[in-house]
C-alpha positions as CSV (number, residue, x, y, z in Angstrom):
1,M,49.3,-123.9,131.5
2,M,51.3,-127.1,130.9
3,I,49.8,-127.5,127.4
4,L,50.7,-123.9,126.5
5,R,54.2,-124.2,127.9
6,T,54.8,-127.4,126.0
7,L,53.6,-125.9,122.8
8,K,55.8,-122.9,123.4
9,R,58.7,-125.3,122.9
10,Q,57.4,-126.6,119.6
11,P,54.2,-127.4,117.7
12,L,52.8,-130.9,118.5
13,H,49.8,-133.1,117.8
14,G,47.7,-134.1,120.8
15,Y,49.2,-137.5,121.5
16,A,52.8,-136.2,121.3
17,L,51.8,-133.3,123.6
18,A,50.4,-135.7,126.2
19,Q,53.5,-138.0,125.9
20,H,55.8,-135.0,126.3
21,I,54.1,-133.9,129.5
22,K,54.1,-137.4,130.9
23,R,57.8,-137.9,130.0
24,T,58.9,-134.5,131.3
25,S,57.1,-135.0,134.6
26,N,58.8,-138.4,135.1
27,D,55.5,-140.1,134.6
28,L,53.9,-138.2,137.5
29,L,51.4,-136.4,135.3
30,E,49.3,-138.1,132.7
31,I,46.7,-136.3,130.6
32,E,43.8,-138.5,129.5
33,E,42.4,-138.0,126.0
34,G,39.0,-137.1,127.6
35,S,40.7,-134.1,129.2
36,L,43.3,-133.2,126.6
37,Y,41.2,-132.7,123.5
38,P,38.4,-130.7,125.2
39,A,41.2,-128.5,126.6
40,L,42.7,-128.0,123.2
41,Q,39.3,-127.1,121.8
42,R,38.9,-124.4,124.5
43,L,42.4,-123.1,123.7
44,L,41.5,-123.0,120.0
45,K,38.3,-121.1,120.7
46,A,40.1,-118.6,122.9
47,E,42.7,-118.2,120.1
48,L,45.5,-119.2,122.4
49,V,46.6,-121.9,120.0
50,K,46.0,-122.6,116.3
51,A,45.9,-125.9,114.5
52,A,46.7,-127.2,111.1
53,W,46.6,-130.7,109.6
54,G,49.8,-132.5,109.2
55,I,51.4,-136.0,109.1
56,S,52.8,-137.7,112.3
57,S,56.0,-139.6,112.5
58,T,53.9,-142.8,112.0
59,N,52.5,-141.4,108.8
60,R,49.0,-140.6,110.3
61,R,47.0,-137.5,109.6
62,V,47.0,-135.4,112.8
63,R,46.1,-131.9,114.0
64,I,49.3,-130.1,115.0
65,Y,48.8,-127.3,117.6
66,K,50.9,-124.2,117.7
67,L,50.9,-121.4,120.3
68,T,49.8,-118.0,119.1
69,A,51.1,-114.6,120.1
70,V,48.0,-114.2,122.3
71,G,48.8,-117.6,123.8
72,V,52.3,-116.5,124.7
73,K,51.1,-113.5,126.5
74,H,48.4,-115.5,128.3
75,L,51.0,-118.1,129.3
76,E,53.3,-115.4,130.8
77,R,50.4,-114.0,132.9
78,E,49.4,-117.5,134.1
79,V,52.9,-118.5,135.0
80,S,53.3,-115.3,137.0
81,R,50.1,-115.9,138.8
82,F,51.0,-119.5,139.5
83,E,54.5,-118.5,140.8
84,R,52.9,-115.9,143.2
85,M,50.4,-118.5,144.4
86,L,53.2,-121.1,144.9
87,E,55.2,-118.6,146.9
88,G,52.3,-118.0,149.2
89,I,51.7,-121.7,149.7
90,T,55.4,-122.2,150.3
91,R,55.4,-119.5,152.9
92,V,52.4,-120.9,154.7
93,L,53.8,-124.5,154.7
94,A,57.3,-123.3,155.8
95,R,56.0,-121.6,159.0
96,G,56.3,-123.9,161.9
97,E,53.4,-124.6,164.2
98,S,52.5,-121.6,166.4
């Protein structure tokens, strides 16, 4: 969900994607390469993202990932599910001891 949400903002290559998530979360979340690239491959296979070769700001050849229309719809559903789950968790935690 975080990968898709980040790519909704703008297309990015893997390293920039991981850095954006880390920076945005105030360094609370860090995605390791061993998790990120397999996740991107799964998203490609599911056609939630597409990739094209490009050049990074450091002049390196990189795969740039972009959210697809199918990915946008999937993200909306997942965010909605997450928000409902979070609401439920919040309600349970907010209830005092009985």
